[in-house]
N, C-alpha and C positions, 0 to 999 in steps of 0.2 A: 477649372475642370482638368483632371489628369489627362495627360497625353495617352493616346491609344496607339497600339502597334498591331500590324497584321501578322500575328503569330501563326505559324503553320499548326495544323491540328495535331501532328505527331509530337511537336514540342509542348503544346498545351497538355496533351495526354501524359507525356513523360513527367512534366512538372506536377501534375495531380498525383500520379503514382508515387513520386518522390515524397510529397506531403503525406500521403497515406502510409507509406512504409516507415517514414520517420515517426509518425504518431504511434504506429503499432510497435515499433522498436522501443520508444520511450515508455509505453505502457508495460511492455514485457520487462524492460530493464528495472522498473520499479518493483517488480515481483522477485528479483534476484537478490541473493545475499550482497552485502555492501562491498565485499571483496571477491574477486575471481578466484583467488588462492586462499586456502585456510589461513586465517589470521586471528590472533587473540584480540579480544575487545580491549577497550581502554576507557578511562574516565579522566576528563580534563579538570583543570583547576576551577575553583569556585569563581563565578563572575563577580566583579565588584558591585556592591549595592544590590546583590541578589543572592538567592539560595540556589540558583540554577547551576548545574554542572553538566557540560556536554559529555556524552558518552556513546559508546557503541558496544553492542553485545558481541560475543565471539562470532566470527564468520566461518561457516563450514566450507566456504568456497563454492564454486560452481560444480555441478555434476557434469559428466561428459556430455549429456544431452543438452543441458543449459548452455554450456560453452559452445557446442556445435550450433545451436539455434541462434545465439548471439552473433556468432561468426557469419552465419547465413544472412542475418539482417544487415550486418556491416558491409558484407560483400554486395548485397543488393543496393544499399544506399550509395556505395561507391560507384557502382555501375550506372545507376540512374543519374547521379549528380554529374558524372563524367559526360553522359549523353547530353544532358542539358547544357553544360558548360561548353561543349565542343560542337554544338549543333551548327550546321551551315548557315542558319538564319542570321547569326550574329555577324557574319562576314558581309551581309547585305546592308548593314547599318554603317553610315559614315560618321555619325555622331549620335549622342544620346544613348550609347550602349548601356551605361550604368542605369539610366532611367528606364530603359527597356527591360533590363534584367530584373529591376525592382518591380516593374509593372507585371512581369510574368509571374512573380511569386503571388500576386493577388488577382490574377486574371480569372481564376476559378470562382472567386467570390461574387455573390449577387451584386448588382449595381448599387443598391441602397446601402450595402455594407462598406463600400469604397468611399463614400462621401465623408 
């Protein structure tokens, strides 16, 4: 059975917010052009024993709005991850800090998902 820790509610809430913002940013990033700056596309060499060639279409780059929204996501992710990493709770542990940090990442999951 995994070890449990008495995480304070504000730390739990911040970790959940970090998960949510990270998922939202990943979803948003998948909708963006492959390059932030305008870049020409390319086609790679043919793969051995295959007809597949890797390639990318031309990238128009990010619009000002897209760049601003991506920057907002990254700033929020930095803020939340810093809050989690520097929370006073970690100073209360004399050992198992790594185990506790890993447990925090999964603390929001239902008990049956952790087994």
